[in-house]
PAFIBA-969195 format. One record per residue (C-alpha): residue number from 1; x, y, z. Coordinates in nm, 3 decimals, decimal comma, padded with zeros to 5 digits, always signed. Last residue first. Example, Ala and Ser with C-alpha at 12.3 -4.5 7.8 and 13.67 -1.06 7.14 Angstrom:
// residues 2
    nr        c1        c2        c3
     2   +01,367   -00,106   +00,714
     1   +01,230   -00,450   +00,780
//
This chain:
// residues 129
    nr        c1        c2        c3
   129   +01,343   -01,461   -00,445
   128   +01,210   -01,104   -00,370
   127   +01,239   -00,841   -00,625
   126   +01,252   -00,489   -00,455
   125   +01,613   -00,420   -00,506
   124   +01,589   -00,477   -00,886
   123   +01,317   -00,209   -00,927
   122   +00,966   -00,253   -00,807
   121   +00,941   +00,073   -00,610
   120   +00,873   +00,303   -00,914
   119   +00,619   +00,054   -01,040
   118   +00,405   +00,120   -00,729
   117   +00,374   +00,493   -00,821
   116   +00,316   +00,416   -01,188
   115   +00,041   +00,164   -01,111
   114   -00,143   +00,412   -00,891
   113   -00,087   +00,709   -01,122
   112   -00,206   +00,514   -01,420
   111   -00,524   +00,389   -01,232
   110   -00,627   +00,732   -01,104
   109   -00,687   +00,753   -00,725
   108   -00,981   +00,934   -00,577
   107   -00,812   +00,981   -00,342
   106   -00,476   +01,148   -00,299
   105   -00,168   +00,939   -00,357
   104   +00,128   +00,913   -00,127
   103   +00,486   +00,801   -00,127
   102   +00,745   +00,590   +00,053
   101   +00,568   +00,598   +00,373
   100   +00,631   +00,617   +00,751
    99   +00,985   +00,756   +00,688
    98   +00,940   +01,094   +00,865
    97   +00,961   +01,267   +00,521
    96   +00,689   +01,043   +00,388
    95   +00,459   +01,128   +00,683
    94   +00,536   +01,498   +00,620
    93   +00,433   +01,465   +00,257
    92   +00,100   +01,305   +00,357
    91   +00,020   +01,595   +00,584
    90   +00,116   +01,848   +00,321
    89   -00,079   +01,665   +00,049
    88   -00,398   +01,711   +00,246
    87   -00,596   +01,408   +00,360
    86   -00,816   +01,226   +00,106
    85   -00,603   +00,931   +00,145
    84   -00,395   +00,653   -00,006
    83   -00,048   +00,616   +00,147
    82   +00,212   +00,405   -00,035
    81   +00,415   +00,180   +00,180
    80   +00,725   +00,037   +00,016
    79   +00,866   -00,272   +00,197
    78   +01,228   -00,199   +00,304
    77   +01,212   -00,088   +00,670
    76   +01,028   -00,392   +00,794
    75   +00,956   -00,455   +01,163
    74   +00,948   -00,106   +01,286
    73   +00,810   +00,022   +00,959
    72   +00,502   -00,211   +00,997
    71   +00,436   -00,063   +01,340
    70   +00,450   +00,303   +01,214
    69   +00,247   +00,206   +00,904
    68   -00,024   +00,058   +01,118
    67   -00,041   +00,369   +01,340
    66   -00,058   +00,597   +01,026
    65   -00,326   +00,370   +00,869
    64   -00,561   +00,382   +01,159
    63   -00,617   +00,078   +01,399
    62   -00,954   -00,079   +01,482
    61   -01,132   +00,128   +01,213
    60   -00,957   +00,277   +00,915
    59   -00,886   +00,642   +00,810
    58   -00,535   +00,637   +00,656
    57   -00,562   +00,401   +00,362
    56   -00,243   +00,207   +00,305
    55   -00,137   +00,057   -00,028
    54   +00,148   -00,187   +00,072
    53   +00,420   -00,332   -00,157
    52   +00,621   -00,650   -00,194
    51   +00,440   -00,843   +00,079
    50   +00,572   -01,196   +00,175
    49   +00,276   -01,279   +00,404
    48   +00,260   -01,337   +00,783
    47   +00,412   -01,012   +00,924
    46   +00,264   -00,776   +00,655
    45   -00,066   -00,957   +00,699
    44   -00,073   -00,898   +01,067
    43   +00,011   -00,525   +01,026
    42   -00,255   -00,484   +00,768
    41   -00,507   -00,674   +00,974
    40   -00,447   -00,421   +01,250
    39   -00,483   -00,136   +01,016
    38   -00,818   -00,237   +00,903
    37   -00,995   -00,437   +00,613
    36   -00,668   -00,599   +00,501
    35   -00,704   -00,730   +00,144
    34   -00,421   -00,915   -00,041
    33   -00,374   -00,870   -00,421
    32   -00,148   -01,111   -00,617
    31   +00,004   -00,921   -00,896
    30   -00,086   -00,987   -01,265
    29   -00,053   -00,624   -01,361
    28   -00,397   -00,621   -01,532
    27   -00,574   -00,680   -01,190
    26   -00,423   -00,357   -01,038
    25   -00,694   -00,116   -01,135
    24   -00,969   -00,375   -01,058
    23   -00,822   -00,458   -00,724
    22   -00,793   -00,085   -00,632
    21   -01,166   -00,050   -00,730
    20   -01,266   -00,355   -00,541
    19   -01,095   -00,220   -00,237
    18   -01,250   +00,127   -00,271
    17   -01,601   -00,045   -00,294
    16   -01,525   -00,268   +00,007
    15   -01,422   +00,032   +00,230
    14   -01,178   -00,064   +00,502
    13   -00,866   -00,034   +00,296
    12   -00,525   -00,189   +00,358
    11   -00,426   -00,319   +00,009
    10   -00,136   -00,557   +00,033
     9   +00,036   -00,608   -00,301
     8   +00,206   -00,943   -00,373
     7   +00,457   -00,969   -00,656
     6   +00,540   -01,273   -00,861
     5   +00,290   -01,206   -01,135
     4   +00,396   -00,833   -01,157
     3   +00,449   -00,795   -01,527
     2   +00,116   -00,969   -01,610
     1   +00,059   -00,730   -01,905
//
């Protein structure tokens, strides 16, 4: 597959097992996967690395995903942020409507839905040179 070999996806997830699962699901795409273990690391990584998409867990230590997404949005309005959470869809939908995210997926995430959701944001506008 390797369609995304020039893409970097930041996975903000405090749970090692969940990160490994995301990494496994995304491995076939060829994307470079960067791991942030909390919201603060996600904010730093989004500033320091050229990130093409962010998968953001909500419940994380140090700084939660909602706060991290708000800070990232202040600095970068373009990067797709996809929320991954066990929260209700109504909560996640309101965050998307407020511009904190570009979409959401409920946990447990299915590989085809994860890849399909990211793929929607990797159109011509999202390609970085």
